[in-house]
MOPAC internal coordinates of N, CA, C and O (Angstrom, degrees):
PM7 1SCF
backbone

  N    0.0000 0     0.00 0     0.00 0    0    0    0
  C    1.3845 1     0.00 0     0.00 0    1    0    0
  C    1.5121 1   111.49 1     0.00 0    2    1    0
  O    1.2310 1   122.09 1   -37.39 1    3    2    1
  N    1.2596 1   113.61 1   142.61 1    3    2    1
  C    1.4907 1   116.82 1  -176.68 1    5    3    2
  C    1.5678 1   109.98 1  -107.99 1    6    5    3
  O    1.2310 1   120.27 1   -34.47 1    7    6    5
  N    1.2987 1   117.09 1   145.53 1    7    6    5
  C    1.4546 1   122.21 1  -176.84 1    9    7    6
  C    1.4587 1   108.01 1  -114.07 1   10    9    7
  O    1.2310 1   121.17 1   -56.06 1   11   10    9
  N    1.3683 1   115.37 1   123.94 1   11   10    9
  C    1.5355 1   114.29 1   174.70 1   13   11   10
  C    1.4519 1   113.40 1   -72.19 1   14   13   11
  O    1.2310 1   120.91 1   -19.36 1   15   14   13
  N    1.3716 1   115.87 1   160.64 1   15   14   13
  C    1.4259 1   122.76 1  -179.21 1   17   15   14
  C    1.4731 1   108.00 1   -75.87 1   18   17   15
  O    1.2310 1   119.92 1   -57.01 1   19   18   17
  N    1.3066 1   117.76 1   122.99 1   19   18   17
  C    1.5412 1   117.99 1   179.45 1   21   19   18
  C    1.4904 1   109.77 1   -93.05 1   22   21   19
  O    1.2310 1   117.88 1   164.70 1   23   22   21
  N    1.3532 1   121.64 1   -15.30 1   23   22   21
  C    1.4256 1   128.45 1  -171.75 1   25   23   22
  C    1.4736 1   113.24 1   -83.64 1   26   25   23
  O    1.2310 1   119.56 1   170.27 1   27   26   25
  N    1.2738 1   118.45 1    -9.73 1   27   26   25
  C    1.4754 1   119.25 1  -167.99 1   29   27   26
  C    1.5205 1   106.51 1  -157.21 1   30   29   27
  O    1.2310 1   123.69 1   -12.90 1   31   30   29
  N    1.4341 1   110.53 1   167.10 1   31   30   29
  C    1.5725 1   113.25 1   179.92 1   33   31   30
  C    1.4774 1   111.02 1   -85.28 1   34   33   31
  O    1.2310 1   118.67 1   178.95 1   35   34   33
  N    1.3527 1   120.14 1    -1.05 1   35   34   33
  C    1.5594 1   119.74 1  -176.83 1   37   35   34
  C    1.4625 1   106.53 1   -67.52 1   38   37   35
  O    1.2310 1   121.71 1   -26.85 1   39   38   37
  N    1.2735 1   114.34 1   153.15 1   39   38   37
  C    1.4299 1   125.37 1   178.46 1   41   39   38
  C    1.4743 1   106.36 1   -96.20 1   42   41   39
  O    1.2310 1   121.51 1  -110.16 1   43   42   41
  N    1.4487 1   114.72 1    69.84 1   43   42   41
  C    1.3230 1   120.53 1  -179.07 1   45   43   42
  C    1.6184 1   109.05 1  -103.61 1   46   45   43
  O    1.2310 1   117.91 1   -47.88 1   47   46   45
  N    1.2647 1   121.59 1   132.12 1   47   46   45
  C    1.4492 1   122.42 1   175.91 1   49   47   46
  C    1.5225 1   108.22 1  -130.42 1   50   49   47
  O    1.2310 1   121.84 1   -49.35 1   51   50   49
  N    1.3843 1   114.09 1   130.65 1   51   50   49
  C    1.4104 1   120.12 1   178.59 1   53   51   50
  C    1.4977 1   105.88 1  -125.18 1   54   53   51
  O    1.2310 1   119.22 1   -31.93 1   55   54   53
  N    1.3144 1   119.10 1   148.07 1   55   54   53
  C    1.4019 1   119.53 1   171.56 1   57   55   54
  C    1.5884 1   107.84 1   -76.97 1   58   57   55
  O    1.2310 1   122.68 1   -19.05 1   59   58   57
  N    1.3869 1   112.47 1   160.95 1   59   58   57
  C    1.4139 1   117.68 1  -178.59 1   61   59   58
  C    1.5225 1   108.99 1   -60.80 1   62   61   59
  O    1.2310 1   118.96 1   145.48 1   63   62   61
  N    1.3160 1   119.58 1   -34.52 1   63   62   61
  C    1.4403 1   123.46 1  -179.54 1   65   63   62
  C    1.6112 1   107.14 1   -66.79 1   66   65   63
  O    1.2310 1   122.19 1   136.02 1   67   66   65
  N    1.2867 1   113.41 1   -43.98 1   67   66   65
  C    1.5344 1   111.40 1   172.44 1   69   67   66
  C    1.3448 1   119.58 1   -57.98 1   70   69   67
  O    1.2310 1   119.58 1   137.23 1   71   70   69
  N    1.3209 1   118.41 1   -42.77 1   71   70   69
  C    1.3620 1   126.83 1   177.44 1   73   71   70
  C    1.5825 1   113.43 1   -60.43 1   74   73   71
  O    1.2310 1   120.84 1   134.14 1   75   74   73
  N    1.2997 1   116.00 1   -45.86 1   75   74   73
  C    1.4044 1   123.16 1   178.17 1   77   75   74
  C    1.5782 1   109.41 1   -64.52 1   78   77   75
  O    1.2310 1   120.92 1   142.05 1   79   78   77
  N    1.2528 1   115.86 1   -37.95 1   79   78   77
  C    1.5473 1   120.51 1   179.82 1   81   79   78
  C    1.4668 1   108.48 1   -69.01 1   82   81   79
  O    1.2310 1   119.25 1   137.01 1   83   82   81
  N    1.3380 1   119.04 1   -42.99 1   83   82   81
  C    1.4679 1   122.61 1   177.29 1   85   83   82
  C    1.4428 1   112.03 1   -58.33 1   86   85   83
  O    1.2310 1   121.05 1   136.41 1   87   86   85
  N    1.3827 1   115.59 1   -43.59 1   87   86   85
  C    1.4940 1   117.73 1  -176.63 1   89   87   86
  C    1.6416 1   111.10 1   -70.76 1   90   89   87
  O    1.2310 1   122.43 1   142.89 1   91   90   89
  N    1.3186 1   112.94 1   -37.11 1   91   90   89
  C    1.4724 1   116.10 1   172.29 1   93   91   90
  C    1.5226 1   116.15 1   -65.91 1   94   93   91
  O    1.2310 1   118.98 1   146.41 1   95   94   93
  N    1.1963 1   119.54 1   -33.59 1   95   94   93
  C    1.5264 1   121.39 1   175.23 1   97   95   94
  C    1.3895 1   111.42 1   -71.02 1   98   97   95
  O    1.2310 1   118.76 1   141.51 1   99   98   97
  N    1.3033 1   119.97 1   -38.49 1   99   98   97
  C    1.3646 1   121.55 1   178.31 1  101   99   98
  C    1.5167 1   114.74 1   -71.31 1  102  101   99
  O    1.2310 1   122.86 1   136.56 1  103  102  101
  N    1.2892 1   112.12 1   -43.44 1  103  102  101
  C    1.5681 1   117.38 1   174.71 1  105  103  102
  C    1.5387 1   114.51 1   -56.11 1  106  105  103
  O    1.2310 1   122.46 1   145.16 1  107  106  105
  N    1.3879 1   112.89 1   -34.84 1  107  106  105
  C    1.4694 1   117.54 1   176.37 1  109  107  106
  C    1.4584 1   114.08 1   -59.97 1  110  109  107
  O    1.2310 1   119.63 1   157.66 1  111  110  109
  N    1.2039 1   118.32 1   -22.34 1  111  110  109
  C    1.5160 1   125.30 1   179.66 1  113  111  110
  C    1.4787 1   112.60 1   -86.75 1  114  113  111
  O    1.2310 1   118.99 1   160.93 1  115  114  113
  N    1.3979 1   119.53 1   -19.07 1  115  114  113
  C    1.3521 1   121.80 1  -167.43 1  117  115  114
  C    1.6578 1   103.89 1   -92.75 1  118  117  115
  O    1.2310 1   122.08 1   -26.37 1  119  118  117
  N    1.3759 1   113.62 1   153.63 1  119  118  117
  C    1.5084 1   118.73 1  -179.42 1  121  119  118
  C    1.5195 1   115.60 1  -124.03 1  122  121  119
  O    1.2310 1   120.47 1   172.95 1  123  122  121
  N    1.2167 1   116.71 1    -7.05 1  123  122  121
  C    1.6022 1   122.85 1  -175.69 1  125  123  122
  C    1.5467 1   101.39 1  -111.68 1  126  125  123
  O    1.2310 1   118.55 1  -104.91 1  127  126  125
  N    1.3405 1   120.37 1    75.09 1  127  126  125
  C    1.4729 1   117.19 1  -179.81 1  129  127  126
  C    1.5227 1   110.32 1  -118.06 1  130  129  127
  O    1.2310 1   121.20 1   -25.82 1  131  130  129
  N    1.3693 1   115.31 1   154.18 1  131  130  129
  C    1.5439 1   121.76 1   179.20 1  133  131  130
  C    1.4734 1   102.43 1   -71.55 1  134  133  131
  O    1.2310 1   121.50 1   -18.37 1  135  134  133
  N    1.3557 1   114.73 1   161.63 1  135  134  133
  C    1.5273 1   123.73 1   173.82 1  137  135  134
  C    1.5808 1   106.79 1   -71.57 1  138  137  135
  O    1.2310 1   122.54 1   -13.20 1  139  138  137
  N    1.2848 1   112.75 1   166.80 1  139  138  137
  C    1.4435 1   117.70 1  -174.96 1  141  139  138
  C    1.5729 1   115.96 1   -61.10 1  142  141  139
  O    1.2310 1   121.78 1   139.59 1  143  142  141
  N    1.3155 1   114.20 1   -40.41 1  143  142  141
  C    1.5182 1   119.63 1   176.05 1  145  143  142
  C    1.5665 1   108.84 1   -54.44 1  146  145  143
  O    1.2310 1   122.79 1   127.46 1  147  146  145
  N    1.3259 1   112.25 1   -52.54 1  147  146  145
  C    1.5034 1   114.68 1  -178.74 1  149  147  146
  C    1.5033 1   114.61 1   -63.08 1  150  149  147
  O    1.2310 1   120.51 1   141.21 1  151  150  149
  N    1.3893 1   116.63 1   -38.79 1  151  150  149
  C    1.3869 1   120.57 1   175.77 1  153  151  150
  C    1.5963 1   115.24 1   -57.58 1  154  153  151
  O    1.2310 1   124.56 1   134.04 1  155  154  153
  N    1.3758 1   108.86 1   -45.96 1  155  154  153
  C    1.4628 1   114.52 1   178.59 1  157  155  154
  C    1.6068 1   109.35 1   -66.09 1  158  157  155
  O    1.2310 1   120.15 1   141.46 1  159  158  157
  N    1.2825 1   117.32 1   -38.54 1  159  158  157
  C    1.4723 1   120.03 1   179.86 1  161  159  158
  C    1.6399 1   107.95 1   -59.29 1  162  161  159
  O    1.2310 1   121.44 1   130.47 1  163  162  161
  N    1.2394 1   114.85 1   -49.53 1  163  162  161
  C    1.4142 1   124.19 1  -179.39 1  165  163  162
  C    1.5068 1   113.80 1   -61.85 1  166  165  163
  O    1.2310 1   121.04 1   134.17 1  167  166  165
  N    1.2058 1   115.62 1   -45.83 1  167  166  165
  C    1.5161 1   123.09 1   172.17 1  169  167  166
  C    1.5352 1   114.61 1   -57.85 1  170  169  167
  O    1.2310 1   120.35 1   133.50 1  171  170  169
  N    1.3339 1   116.93 1   -46.50 1  171  170  169
  C    1.4101 1   126.30 1   177.59 1  173  171  170
  C    1.6295 1   106.41 1   -55.24 1  174  173  171
  O    1.2310 1   120.25 1   129.74 1  175  174  173
  N    1.2170 1   117.13 1   -50.26 1  175  174  173
  C    1.4317 1   122.85 1  -179.37 1  177  175  174
  C    1.6202 1   111.33 1   -61.05 1  178  177  175
  O    1.2310 1   120.80 1   140.05 1  179  178  177
  N    1.2513 1   116.08 1   -39.95 1  179  178  177
  C    1.4897 1   122.63 1  -177.92 1  181  179  178
  C    1.5949 1   105.53 1   -74.43 1  182  181  179
  O    1.2310 1   119.41 1   140.40 1  183  182  181
  N    1.4021 1   118.74 1   -39.60 1  183  182  181
  C    1.4685 1   114.41 1  -174.13 1  185  183  182
  C    1.5803 1   108.87 1   -68.02 1  186  185  183
  O    1.2310 1   119.89 1   160.13 1  187  186  185
  N    1.3340 1   117.81 1   -19.87 1  187  186  185
  C    1.4836 1   117.58 1  -179.58 1  189  187  186
  C    1.5116 1   111.80 1   -95.39 1  190  189  187
  O    1.2310 1   120.61 1   173.23 1  191  190  189
  N    1.3108 1   116.45 1    -6.77 1  191  190  189
  C    1.4855 1   122.00 1  -176.68 1  193  191  190
  C    1.5542 1   114.14 1   -69.12 1  194  193  191
  O    1.2310 1   119.90 1   -49.66 1  195  194  193
  N    1.4039 1   117.80 1   130.34 1  195  194  193
  C    1.4685 1   114.11 1   179.67 1  197  195  194
  C    1.5633 1   112.56 1   -68.60 1  198  197  195
  O    1.2310 1   119.98 1   165.93 1  199  198  197
  N    1.3466 1   117.64 1   -14.07 1  199  198  197
  C    1.4665 1   122.19 1   178.83 1  201  199  198
  C    1.4350 1   115.08 1   -71.92 1  202  201  199
  O    1.2310 1   121.46 1   155.16 1  203  202  201
  N    1.4895 1   114.82 1   -24.84 1  203  202  201
  C    1.4815 1   118.36 1  -179.65 1  205  203  202
  C    1.4581 1   110.68 1   -61.19 1  206  205  203
  O    1.2310 1   121.51 1   -41.90 1  207  206  205
  N    1.3769 1   114.72 1   138.10 1  207  206  205
  C    1.4442 1   122.98 1   170.59 1  209  207  206
  C    1.4791 1   110.26 1  -125.07 1  210  209  207
  O    1.2310 1   118.32 1   -90.47 1  211  210  209
  N    1.3736 1   120.81 1    89.53 1  211  210  209
  C    1.3807 1   124.51 1  -171.07 1  213  211  210
  C    1.4175 1   111.39 1    68.16 1  214  213  211
  O    1.2310 1   121.85 1    56.08 1  215  214  213
  N    1.3341 1   114.07 1  -123.92 1  215  214  213
  C    1.5262 1   120.72 1  -179.28 1  217  215  214
  C    1.4999 1   111.77 1   -89.32 1  218  217  215
  O    1.2310 1   121.21 1  -176.17 1  219  218  217
  N    1.3876 1   115.29 1     3.83 1  219  218  217
  C    1.4418 1   119.28 1  -177.61 1  221  219  218
  C    1.4624 1   117.76 1  -113.74 1  222  221  219
  O    1.2310 1   119.52 1   -30.27 1  223  222  221
  N    1.3594 1   118.52 1   149.73 1  223  222  221
  C    1.4578 1   125.00 1   176.39 1  225  223  222
  C    1.5545 1   105.30 1   -81.14 1  226  225  223
  O    1.2310 1   119.49 1   -54.68 1  227  226  225
  N    1.2550 1   118.57 1   125.32 1  227  226  225
  C    1.5014 1   121.78 1  -175.95 1  229  227  226
  C    1.5426 1   109.39 1   -75.84 1  230  229  227
  O    1.2310 1   120.77 1   165.64 1  231  230  229
  N    1.4284 1   116.14 1   -14.36 1  231  230  229
  C    1.4753 1   116.38 1   178.03 1  233  231  230
  C    1.5265 1   112.96 1   -90.23 1  234  233  231
  O    1.2310 1   121.28 1   138.95 1  235  234  233
  N    1.2204 1   115.16 1   -41.05 1  235  234  233
  C    1.4889 1   116.98 1  -173.90 1  237  235  234
  C    1.5412 1   113.44 1  -109.61 1  238  237  235
  O    1.2310 1   121.16 1   159.69 1  239  238  237
  N    1.3643 1   115.38 1   -20.31 1  239  238  237
  C    1.4756 1   113.95 1   176.96 1  241  239  238
  C    1.5899 1   115.19 1    96.23 1  242  241  239
  O    1.2310 1   122.58 1   167.78 1  243  242  241
  N    1.3771 1   112.66 1   -12.22 1  243  242  241
  C    1.4163 1   122.59 1  -176.13 1  245  243  242
  C    1.6050 1   108.10 1   -74.04 1  246  245  243
  O    1.2310 1   123.15 1   -28.46 1  247  246  245
  N    1.3818 1   111.56 1   151.54 1  247  246  245
  C    1.3503 1   116.95 1   169.94 1  249  247  246
  C    1.5910 1   104.43 1   -71.31 1  250  249  247
  O    1.2310 1   119.77 1   -54.40 1  251  250  249
  N    1.2672 1   118.05 1   125.60 1  251  250  249
  C    1.4830 1   116.76 1  -166.50 1  253  251  250
  C    1.6040 1   110.25 1   -74.95 1  254  253  251
  O    1.2310 1   119.75 1   153.77 1  255  254  253
  N    1.2331 1   118.08 1   -26.23 1  255  254  253
  C    1.4969 1   117.60 1   174.55 1  257  255  254
  C    1.5709 1   113.66 1   -67.76 1  258  257  255
  O    1.2310 1   122.44 1   149.53 1  259  258  257
  N    1.3272 1   112.93 1   -30.47 1  259  258  257
  C    1.3955 1   115.84 1   172.60 1  261  259  258
  C    1.4699 1   116.82 1   -72.85 1  262  261  259
  O    1.2310 1   122.70 1   128.34 1  263  262  261
  N    1.3158 1   112.43 1   -51.66 1  263  262  261
  C    1.6298 1   118.90 1   174.77 1  265  263  262
  C    1.4902 1   113.03 1   -53.44 1  266  265  263
  O    1.2310 1   120.46 1   136.21 1  267  266  265
  N    1.3384 1   116.72 1   -43.79 1  267  266  265
  C    1.5041 1   117.79 1  -173.02 1  269  267  266
  C    1.5077 1   110.06 1   -65.79 1  270  269  267
  O    1.2310 1   119.54 1   157.68 1  271  270  269
  N    1.3470 1   118.48 1   -22.32 1  271  270  269
  C    1.5896 1   125.47 1  -173.86 1  273  271  270
  C    1.5792 1   105.55 1   -82.43 1  274  273  271
  O    1.2310 1   119.86 1   155.89 1  275  274  273
  N    1.3696 1   117.88 1   -24.11 1  275  274  273
  C    1.4522 1   110.92 1  -175.15 1  277  275  274
  C    1.5389 1   115.28 1   -90.75 1  278  277  275
  O    1.2310 1   120.17 1   -53.64 1  279  278  277
  N    1.4235 1   117.28 1   126.36 1  279  278  277
  C    1.4803 1   124.49 1  -175.78 1  281  279  278
  C    1.4295 1   109.86 1   -57.26 1  282  281  279
  O    1.2310 1   116.75 1   147.69 1  283  282  281
  N    1.4381 1   123.79 1   -32.31 1  283  282  281
  C    1.3983 1   121.08 1  -172.29 1  285  283  282
  C    1.4988 1   111.82 1   -88.64 1  286  285  283
  O    1.2310 1   118.02 1  -177.88 1  287  286  285
  N    1.2997 1   121.38 1     2.12 1  287  286  285
  C    1.4409 1   118.57 1  -176.20 1  289  287  286
  C    1.6190 1   103.41 1  -105.92 1  290  289  287
  O    1.2310 1   125.52 1   -17.07 1  291  290  289
  N    1.3779 1   107.00 1   162.93 1  291  290  289
  C    1.3991 1   121.23 1   177.56 1  293  291  290
  C    1.5092 1   112.43 1  -133.85 1  294  293  291
  O    1.2310 1   119.02 1   -18.72 1  295  294  293
  N    1.2449 1   119.47 1   161.28 1  295  294  293
  C    1.4875 1   122.38 1   172.82 1  297  295  294
  C    1.5032 1   111.89 1   -69.60 1  298  297  295
  O    1.2310 1   122.51 1   -47.58 1  299  298  297
  N    1.4014 1   112.80 1   132.42 1  299  298  297
  C    1.4483 1   109.25 1  -174.99 1  301  299  298
  C    1.5964 1   109.24 1   -76.63 1  302  301  299
  O    1.2310 1   120.19 1   175.43 1  303  302  301
  N    1.2806 1   117.25 1    -4.57 1  303  302  301
  C    1.5529 1   119.82 1   170.33 1  305  303  302
  C    1.4601 1   113.57 1   -96.05 1  306  305  303
  O    1.2310 1   119.90 1  -179.85 1  307  306  305
  N    1.3376 1   117.79 1     0.15 1  307  306  305
  C    1.4364 1   123.81 1  -178.56 1  309  307  306
  C    1.4968 1   115.88 1    74.81 1  310  309  307
  O    1.2310 1   118.08 1  -162.14 1  311  310  309
  N    1.3319 1   121.27 1    17.86 1  311  310  309
  C    1.4340 1   125.43 1  -175.11 1  313  311  310
  C    1.6086 1   111.19 1   -77.07 1  314  313  311
  O    1.2310 1   121.80 1   156.68 1  315  314  313
  N    1.3438 1   114.17 1   -23.32 1  315  314  313
  C    1.5707 1   115.83 1   179.90 1  317  315  314
  C    1.5338 1   101.90 1  -150.97 1  318  317  315
  O    1.2310 1   120.10 1   180.00 1  319  318  317

């Protein structure tokens, strides 16, 4: 399945696997990450959020699985 880009007008489509790989590649370069329990907690909140558009946060345009892993980031809705 491919997912259209919700954050821009470009006609970009990536498969779910490509998105997951892209997130994993970027996270491998990061060093200030939350622990696994906190990451799961944040993801759970995002997954039930009405602002979520597929893999993307409808408020900020980030891939939520990436943003939730970063210790310096917060939810744009103030949920975590």
